[in-house]
C-alpha positions in Angstrom: -54.0 -148.7 -54.2 -53.2 -145.1 -55.6 -49.7 -144.7 -56.8 -47.6 -141.9 -55.3 -46.8 -139.0 -57.8 -43.9 -136.8 -57.2 -44.7 -133.1 -57.8 -42.0 -130.9 -59.0 -43.3 -127.5 -57.7 -45.1 -126.9 -54.3 -47.2 -123.7 -54.1 -48.3 -122.7 -50.7 -50.2 -119.7 -49.2 -52.1 -118.7 -46.2 -55.5 -116.8 -45.9 -57.8 -116.0 -43.0 -59.3 -119.6 -43.1 -56.1 -121.7 -43.1 -53.1 -122.7 -45.3 -53.2 -124.1 -48.9 -50.5 -126.4 -50.2 -50.8 -127.3 -53.9 -48.3 -129.3 -56.1 -47.9 -128.6 -59.8 -45.8 -130.2 -62.4 -44.3 -127.4 -64.3 -42.9 -123.8 -63.6 -45.4 -122.1 -65.7 -48.4 -123.7 -64.1 -46.9 -123.1 -60.7 -46.4 -119.6 -61.4 -50.1 -119.1 -62.7 -51.5 -120.6 -59.5 -49.3 -118.4 -57.2 -50.4 -115.3 -59.0 -54.1 -116.5 -58.6 -53.6 -117.0 -54.9 -52.2 -113.6 -54.6 -55.2 -112.1 -56.4 -57.6 -113.9 -54.1 -56.0 -112.4 -51.2 -53.6 -115.1 -49.9 -50.6 -113.9 -47.8 -47.3 -115.5 -47.6 -47.5 -117.1 -51.1 -44.4 -119.3 -51.7 -43.2 -121.6 -54.4 -40.8 -124.3 -53.7 -38.7 -125.4 -56.6 -37.5 -129.1 -57.5 -34.2 -128.2 -56.1 -35.5 -126.9 -52.8 -35.4 -123.3 -53.4 -38.1 -121.4 -51.8 -39.3 -118.3 -53.8 -41.2 -115.5 -52.1 -44.2 -113.7 -53.8 -41.7 -110.9 -54.9 -39.3 -113.4 -56.5 -41.8 -115.3 -58.7 -40.6 -113.7 -61.8 -37.6 -116.0 -61.6 -39.8 -118.8 -62.5 -40.7 -117.3 -66.0 -39.1 -119.3 -68.8 -37.0 -117.1 -71.1 -39.0 -115.8 -74.1 -38.1 -116.7 -77.4 -37.6 -113.8 -79.8 -38.2 -115.3 -83.3 -40.8 -117.9 -83.1 -41.6 -119.3 -86.3 -43.4 -122.3 -87.7 -41.3 -125.4 -88.6 -41.9 -124.9 -92.2 -40.6 -121.2 -92.2 -37.4 -122.2 -90.3 -34.2 -121.7 -92.2 -32.5 -125.0 -92.8 -28.7 -125.7 -92.0 -27.8 -126.7 -95.5 -26.1 -124.6 -98.1 -28.1 -123.5 -100.8 -27.5 -124.9 -104.3 -26.6 -122.6 -107.2 -29.2 -122.3 -109.8 -28.8 -124.4 -112.9 -27.9 -122.7 -116.1 -30.8 -122.4 -118.5 -30.4 -124.6 -121.6 -32.1 -123.9 -124.9 -34.6 -126.6 -125.9 -33.8 -128.3 -129.1 -36.7 -129.6 -131.1 -35.7 -132.5 -133.5 -38.3 -131.6 -136.2 -37.3 -128.0 -136.5 -34.7 -126.9 -138.9 -31.1 -126.0 -137.6 -30.7 -122.4 -136.6 -27.1 -122.4 -137.1 -25.5 -119.8 -139.6 -24.2 -121.2 -142.8 -20.5 -121.4 -142.4 -17.7 -121.6 -145.0 -17.4 -125.3 -146.5 -14.3 -126.5 -148.1 -14.2 -126.7 -151.8 -12.9 -130.0 -153.2 -12.1 -128.9 -156.7 -13.9 -128.9 -159.9 -16.0 -132.0 -161.1 -15.8 -135.6 -160.5 -12.8 -137.6 -160.3 -12.6 -140.5 -162.6 
């Protein structure tokens, strides 16, 4: 036995041969079908929304979803986290290399050896 499917949007239109009632699951697809029926010469094209509102052919633009202005790929989206400060560059010290420190003053402990 076939399972009943609830359709969100009902698109209907009348032409010279009769009436067409077609259900669609999303607003975008229902809008596309309604415009197709208008191009094919159907009269009195209507779309019934899930809340029961009936839109006439001149009100179909209300079904359009709002357009996103800046659509970016997920990898290009800016994160929410704060950026870290760059680390300070450290000079690399090589153990085998001689010290580059300048010769500084060294204390003098007096003349000769102590006995």
